[in-house]
KEGUDREN-92267 format. One record per residue (C-alpha): x, y, z; residue number from 1; residue in one letter. Coordinates in nm, 3 decimals, always signed. Last residue first. Example, Ala and Ser with C-alpha at 12.3 -4.5 7.8 and 13.67 -1.06 7.14 Angstrom:
! residues 2
px/py/pz/num/residuo
+1.367/-0.106/+0.714/2/S;
+1.230/-0.450/+0.780/1/A;
END
This chain:
! residues 264
px/py/pz/num/residuo
+0.521/-3.467/-1.252/264/R;
+0.300/-3.173/-1.364/263/R;
+0.363/-2.899/-1.587/262/R;
+0.024/-2.820/-1.741/261/M;
-0.089/-2.680/-2.075/260/K;
-0.398/-2.631/-2.271/259/A;
-0.615/-2.731/-1.952/258/V;
-0.943/-2.676/-2.090/257/F;
-1.208/-2.524/-1.842/256/I;
-1.570/-2.531/-1.955/255/E;
-1.878/-2.317/-1.849/254/R;
-2.233/-2.400/-1.797/253/D;
-2.494/-2.115/-1.818/252/S;
-2.587/-2.210/-2.188/251/P;
-2.662/-2.557/-2.064/250/D;
-2.467/-2.865/-2.191/249/A;
-2.567/-3.202/-2.319/248/I;
-2.921/-3.094/-2.443/247/G;
-2.819/-3.156/-2.790/246/Q;
-2.860/-2.794/-2.901/245/D;
-2.661/-2.688/-2.607/244/I;
-2.362/-2.930/-2.723/243/L;
-2.393/-2.795/-3.077/242/D;
-2.369/-2.431/-2.941/241/E;
-2.030/-2.506/-2.763/240/K;
-2.013/-2.452/-2.411/239/P;
-1.879/-2.104/-2.284/238/R;
-1.514/-2.077/-2.260/237/N;
-1.211/-2.055/-2.003/236/F;
-0.878/-2.172/-2.135/235/L;
-0.603/-2.259/-1.869/234/L;
-0.249/-2.253/-1.926/233/C;
+0.019/-2.380/-1.660/232/N;
+0.389/-2.341/-1.592/231/Q;
+0.404/-2.025/-1.784/230/A;
+0.733/-1.963/-1.955/229/E;
+0.614/-2.113/-2.291/228/Q;
+0.295/-1.930/-2.271/227/V;
+0.444/-1.594/-2.215/226/S;
+0.696/-1.658/-2.484/225/T;
+0.423/-1.721/-2.726/224/S;
+0.392/-1.368/-2.794/223/S;
+0.087/-1.167/-2.700/222/G;
-0.289/-1.238/-2.674/221/K;
-0.365/-1.591/-2.593/220/I;
-0.513/-1.783/-2.907/219/D;
-0.194/-1.985/-2.916/218/F;
-0.314/-2.142/-2.594/217/E;
-0.578/-2.287/-2.824/216/S;
-0.962/-2.281/-2.875/215/E;
-1.036/-1.969/-2.703/214/V;
-1.435/-1.917/-2.786/213/R;
-1.605/-1.610/-2.881/212/G;
-1.743/-1.765/-3.191/211/N;
-1.409/-1.739/-3.350/210/I;
-1.155/-1.536/-3.139/209/T;
-0.969/-1.201/-3.174/208/K;
-0.680/-1.251/-2.943/207/K;
-0.710/-1.377/-2.590/206/P;
-0.724/-1.184/-2.274/205/H;
-0.507/-1.249/-1.976/204/M;
-0.587/-1.331/-1.596/203/V;
-0.299/-1.423/-1.387/202/M;
-0.310/-1.710/-1.136/201/V;
+0.009/-1.680/-0.906/200/I;
+0.076/-1.988/-0.692/199/H;
+0.317/-1.895/-0.408/198/I;
+0.632/-2.033/-0.229/197/P;
+0.862/-1.774/-0.372/196/T;
+1.185/-1.837/-0.560/195/R;
+1.028/-1.963/-0.887/194/K;
+0.721/-1.781/-0.851/193/C;
+0.938/-1.447/-0.857/192/F;
+1.095/-1.539/-1.193/191/M;
+0.766/-1.634/-1.316/190/I;
+0.649/-1.275/-1.229/189/L;
+0.906/-1.086/-1.375/188/E;
+0.877/-1.302/-1.694/187/H;
+0.510/-1.228/-1.730/186/I;
+0.587/-0.851/-1.685/185/V;
+0.905/-0.860/-1.947/184/R;
+0.687/-1.051/-2.205/183/D;
+0.396/-0.843/-2.184/182/M;
+0.640/-0.510/-2.247/181/E;
+0.765/-0.707/-2.557/180/V;
+0.416/-0.759/-2.693/179/V;
+0.325/-0.400/-2.622/178/A;
+0.630/-0.258/-2.804/177/N;
+0.460/-0.235/-3.170/176/Q;
+0.129/-0.128/-2.997/175/E;
+0.309/+0.185/-2.845/174/S;
+0.369/+0.179/-2.470/173/T;
+0.153/+0.242/-2.133/172/V;
+0.347/+0.031/-1.888/171/E;
+0.214/-0.322/-1.838/170/M;
+0.047/-0.389/-1.481/169/F;
-0.321/-0.316/-1.552/168/F;
-0.316/-0.521/-1.875/167/N;
-0.210/-0.849/-1.709/166/L;
-0.583/-0.875/-1.521/165/N;
-0.721/-0.966/-1.263/164/D;
-0.462/-1.111/-1.057/163/I;
-0.533/-1.406/-0.819/162/F;
-0.280/-1.491/-0.572/161/A;
-0.243/-1.832/-0.371/160/V;
-0.032/-1.951/-0.079/159/K;
-0.034/-1.644/+0.152/158/V;
+0.172/-1.690/+0.462/157/G;
+0.023/-1.348/+0.600/156/H;
+0.338/-1.152/+0.675/155/T;
+0.598/-1.320/+0.451/154/E;
+0.376/-1.446/+0.166/153/V;
+0.152/-1.107/+0.155/152/M;
+0.475/-0.885/+0.159/151/Y;
+0.627/-1.098/-0.097/150/N;
+0.321/-1.032/-0.325/149/L;
+0.290/-0.655/-0.230/148/D;
+0.657/-0.599/-0.355/147/V;
+0.588/-0.821/-0.658/146/L;
+0.273/-0.604/-0.730/145/L;
+0.468/-0.271/-0.688/144/Q;
+0.746/-0.388/-0.923/143/K;
+0.466/-0.483/-1.181/142/I;
+0.357/-0.132/-1.185/141/T;
-0.002/+0.002/-1.135/140/F;
-0.278/+0.069/-1.326/139/R;
-0.618/+0.131/-1.156/138/N;
-0.815/-0.011/-0.847/137/E;
-0.522/-0.039/-0.635/136/Y;
-0.643/-0.143/-0.267/135/L;
-0.525/-0.489/-0.305/134/S;
-0.738/-0.754/-0.112/133/L;
-0.643/-1.016/+0.138/132/Y;
-0.847/-1.304/+0.217/131/L;
-0.808/-1.520/+0.526/130/R;
-1.183/-1.496/+0.615/129/A;
-1.253/-1.390/+0.959/128/R;
-1.472/-1.123/+0.860/127/K;
-1.644/-1.371/+0.614/126/L;
-1.724/-1.609/+0.897/125/R;
-1.880/-1.329/+1.117/124/E;
-2.096/-1.236/+0.801/123/I;
-2.193/-1.574/+0.770/122/E;
-2.306/-1.604/+1.147/121/L;
-2.492/-1.267/+1.094/120/E;
-2.710/-1.398/+0.825/119/N;
-2.635/-1.345/+0.447/118/L;
-2.869/-1.614/+0.266/117/G;
-3.215/-1.521/+0.465/116/S;
-3.112/-1.166/+0.528/115/K;
-3.045/-1.053/+0.162/114/V;
-3.380/-1.224/+0.049/113/E;
-3.573/-1.044/+0.324/112/D;
-3.383/-0.705/+0.220/111/L;
-3.513/-0.734/-0.117/110/P;
-3.219/-0.721/-0.379/109/I;
-3.184/-0.413/-0.623/108/V;
-3.021/-0.529/-0.939/107/D;
-2.669/-0.488/-1.029/106/G;
-2.608/-0.818/-1.193/105/T;
-2.405/-0.959/-0.929/104/N;
-2.639/-1.120/-0.716/103/W;
-2.681/-1.472/-0.849/102/D;
-2.761/-1.696/-0.553/101/R;
-2.562/-1.974/-0.431/100/R;
-2.538/-1.816/-0.078/99/V;
-2.145/-1.849/-0.085/98/R;
-2.097/-1.784/-0.440/97/A;
-2.313/-1.467/-0.421/96/S;
-2.121/-1.348/-0.121/95/I;
-1.796/-1.408/-0.330/94/I;
-1.939/-1.201/-0.627/93/R;
-2.012/-0.910/-0.390/92/R;
-1.639/-0.947/-0.249/91/V;
-1.523/-0.909/-0.620/90/F;
-1.724/-0.581/-0.681/89/D;
-1.590/-0.432/-0.361/88/H;
-1.235/-0.519/-0.469/87/R;
-1.220/-0.360/-0.821/86/G;
-1.369/-0.456/-1.154/85/T;
-1.057/-0.443/-1.336/84/E;
-0.799/-0.432/-1.057/83/V;
-0.901/-0.742/-0.887/82/S;
-0.575/-0.793/-0.700/81/A;
-0.659/-1.095/-0.478/80/V;
-0.449/-1.238/-0.219/79/F;
-0.476/-1.587/-0.040/78/H;
-0.457/-1.743/+0.329/77/P;
-0.618/-2.083/+0.293/76/V;
-0.898/-2.114/+0.564/75/E;
-1.060/-2.401/+0.373/74/Q;
-1.412/-2.223/+0.341/73/S;
-1.203/-1.925/+0.237/72/I;
-1.040/-2.118/-0.034/71/L;
-1.353/-2.222/-0.189/70/S;
-1.485/-1.862/-0.171/69/N;
-1.178/-1.770/-0.332/68/S;
-1.246/-2.026/-0.636/67/W;
-1.579/-1.897/-0.660/66/N;
-1.458/-1.540/-0.679/65/A;
-1.201/-1.644/-0.948/64/L;
-1.462/-1.798/-1.174/63/L;
-1.678/-1.485/-1.130/62/T;
-1.383/-1.292/-1.271/61/T;
-1.350/-1.511/-1.550/60/K;
-1.695/-1.516/-1.644/59/G;
-1.751/-1.562/-2.004/58/T;
-1.798/-1.186/-2.067/57/G;
-1.480/-1.102/-2.259/56/T;
-1.311/-1.409/-2.376/55/A;
-1.110/-1.645/-2.167/54/G;
-0.772/-1.686/-2.048/53/C;
-0.631/-1.806/-1.725/52/L;
-0.231/-1.834/-1.717/51/I;
-0.087/-2.016/-1.409/50/T;
+0.244/-1.937/-1.263/49/F;
+0.396/-2.210/-1.048/48/E;
+0.636/-2.175/-0.731/47/K;
+0.381/-2.347/-0.523/46/P;
+0.116/-2.599/-0.685/45/R;
-0.259/-2.486/-0.698/44/F;
-0.446/-2.836/-0.711/43/G;
-0.303/-3.135/-0.856/42/G;
-0.451/-3.047/-1.188/41/T;
-0.690/-3.307/-1.265/40/L;
-0.781/-3.411/-0.927/39/H;
-0.820/-3.034/-0.819/38/S;
-1.020/-2.965/-1.119/37/F;
-1.246/-3.263/-1.059/36/N;
-1.284/-3.184/-0.697/35/P;
-1.381/-2.831/-0.736/34/F;
-1.553/-2.750/-0.380/33/D;
-1.273/-2.920/-0.192/32/H;
-1.010/-2.688/-0.360/31/M;
-0.665/-2.819/-0.342/30/R;
-0.385/-2.606/-0.212/29/V;
-0.062/-2.812/-0.321/28/S;
+0.177/-2.952/-0.061/27/P;
+0.567/-2.908/-0.125/26/E;
+0.694/-3.218/-0.238/25/P;
+0.849/-3.463/+0.026/24/R;
+0.985/-3.780/-0.138/23/L;
+1.048/-3.626/-0.487/22/I;
+1.143/-3.274/-0.341/21/E;
+1.409/-3.482/-0.102/20/A;
+1.546/-3.652/-0.384/19/I;
+1.631/-3.311/-0.567/18/S;
+1.778/-3.167/-0.237/17/N;
+2.009/-3.457/-0.186/16/G;
+2.109/-3.478/-0.576/15/L;
+2.218/-3.142/-0.619/14/A;
+2.557/-3.148/-0.489/13/D;
+2.626/-3.505/-0.670/12/S;
+2.510/-3.343/-0.983/11/V;
+2.803/-3.114/-0.977/10/H;
+2.774/-2.749/-0.961/9/E;
+2.815/-2.454/-1.203/8/Y;
+2.867/-2.085/-1.229/7/K;
+3.035/-1.981/-1.586/6/T;
+3.392/-1.909/-1.553/5/I;
+3.466/-1.533/-1.587/4/Q;
+3.600/-1.418/-1.927/3/D;
+3.968/-1.353/-1.938/2/A;
+4.098/-0.993/-1.967/1/M;
END
């Protein structure tokens, strides 16, 4: 039995749609509170997958909460699966970002301070926010995540999704098969992005790092396949010690290094 002919099309068939995409690209989601980041990256473009990698304790979840707060202010529908810390912790971080106070430490906050920052008008704004939170606070399958994401896009018009973090969507397996499982999950997410108008930001952990910094996309845990398939790779770090010593940076500062970006 002869093999079937591979599917193909002539360039003339694809030309019209390609020109249309150049003239009228799908709009990206730009965050007004992060103008430099939005200008550099072009914002969160639809049908793309971004890896956000940083060492433990650098503040990746807090960064996502600040991004989420910016999207709330712009009334951009978005979805958050904060499986590692839970949805209530994530909302607390959003509140802290909105009132510009550090309420994430677990300390008891005086009632007067809470009322001064979180008044009734602000609470009503948050209630109307176009933010949808996953109820899962433990490991669940990539299949379920994709079902949830598809529902969010079709039902609520979600444009951006923050997923924290990859480890919660991988099947429990042996250490030697962990990289294969990681590649499988990433591949499924990227294939989903290619056919769905959403931008997914996935938190991933680094390999063992020197001085707690992620210096290269090759420091991201797993094989190079994940990095190769992802459209964008962002590395999140504390500032270097010498910059702090010189007074150029503050210990509370953070840096985002764009290690990879597919942008026309």
